[in-house]
C-alpha positions, 0 to 999 in steps of 0.5 A: 841791785843794791851793793853792801858790806858787812863787817864780820870777825876777821873780814869785811863781806861784800854782798849784792841784793836784788828783787823782793820776796823771801830771802834766797842766799846764794854762796859761790864756790872756788875762786868765784864771787857774787857776779856768777849769780847775776843771771840767776838772780835776775831770773828770780828777782820777781819771786825772791830777795836774792843775796849773793856775796863774795866769800871772805878772801875772794874779790871784794870781801877783804881779810883783816889780816894776811891770807890763811887756809880757809876754815869751813866753820868760819865760812859758815859763821860768815853766812850766818852773820849775813843772814842775820843782817838781812832777815829775821826769818829762816832763809832759802840758801843755794850753795854751789861747789865749795859754796855748797860745802859752806851751806852744809856747814851753815845748815848743820850748825845754824839750822834756825837760819835755813829753811831749805838748803840746795847743795849743788855738787858739793866737792865732799871727796871724803864721802867717796870710797876712793877719797885717799886718791882725791886727797893726794890729788889736792896735795899734788895741786898744792905742790905744783903751785909751790913749784911751778905757779898757779897756771900749771896747778890749775891745769892739774886741778881741772884735769883731776876733777874732770872739768875744763869746758867752756861752761865750767865754774873754774876759769882757765888760768891766765893773767887779768888784763885791762881788756878782760871783763871786770868780773872775770878779771876779779875771778882770775885774780882769786885763783892763787888764793883758791889754790893756796888756801881753799882747794884742800880745806873746801874739798876736805870738809866732811858734812855733818850728816847726822846733824843735817838729817836730824836738824830742821833744815830741808837739805836738797842735793843738786847735780848737773844734767851734763856733769856726770862723771866729774868729781863733784857730781860723784860726791853729790850722789854720795852725799844724797845717799848718806842723807837718804834723799834723791838728788835733783837734776839741774840744767847744765853742768857744774856751773849750770846756774851761769850757762842756763840761768833761766832754766836753772831758776825754774828748777830751783824755784820748783825745789824751793816751793816743795814741788 
């Protein structure tokens, strides 16, 4: 693995490169960073050059200025700049959760950069018939954060989206300590930025379905075999319906790439190979 940084407008992105072959960009979601794709990257390194990065404001991707609400077009441009730095050819892209939302923006506005996008459970709540209820949930989470802090806000968030199991992407609220593994400590430290500046814009982003349907990028929507009933599973199905495609079921739940990396890698390779 090689570790690199890339200066982009307003931030410096940290990214990791493994393997050889066509480029596969991996975009993590929520408060997570490149580390959550380590197992998946290792499982694919014999077939792809995997590029995993920390989205701006998370972990080692440092903002130039103070924290502000995240913008999907800025995230999409970051991914565009990163792909331009590592390859001159259209790349494969895997986005998970909020990272899938970023991938959808990238594919809609920079289709020349993306050969195939796998959007795994994007939390596009505005596509649901009960979007207003989930919009209200995100406001409640933010208000709880302002009044009571990160821990109570995360508990409300997890309860509202139907997550919280041991394999889920969002870790339980806690303070990072010296005894905690480095990767987890970084992710825990990102929780406040996510609650304060990420959860609402990431879930509120409305994918440009018309651009995705008419563009050159092949878009595949992924769902977890064990995440039925969770909010992001529902939103993924809603997106697939809007795109007029069948969703692909991946091993595990919302974060199956971490809990079942080898099996997830095989399903992903089959999708990217057109099978």
